[in-house]
C-alpha positions, 0 to 999 in steps of 0.5 A: 626478439623485440617482436616477441616481447611486444607480443607477450606484452600485448598478451599480458595487456589482453589478460588484464583487460579480460580480467577487468571485463570479467570483474565488470560482468560479475558486478553486472550479474550481482546488480541484475540479481539485486534488481530482480530481488527489488522487483520481487519485493516491489511486487509483494508490496504492491499486492499488500497495498492492494489488499490493504486498499480493499480492506479499507474500502470494506471497512469504510462501507461498514462504517457507512452502514453503521452511520446510517443505522445510528442516524435512523435510530436517533431520528426514530427516537427523536420522533417518538420523543416529539410525539410523546411531548405533543401527546402529553401537551394535548392531554393537558399534561403541561397545564397546571390549574 
């Protein structure tokens, strides 16, 4: 009888350990699912960051073009003003008798 009790007790201990193992496996499955979800979100964020970076580069390029146009426009206007002043002075526009 004593051996039978030990056998049943061993079986009970095995059941308890199997239950613990099952619980751990469920937690591991949940962890794996969450990790997959996080990985998917990170991929989505990386795609968004890549698009934002490309958009920023494009905007920077357009701003550089606008800056160049403004620079040359102001240079041309400034040059025209200087030519006008020099021409006016050469015609005697600043001379008052």
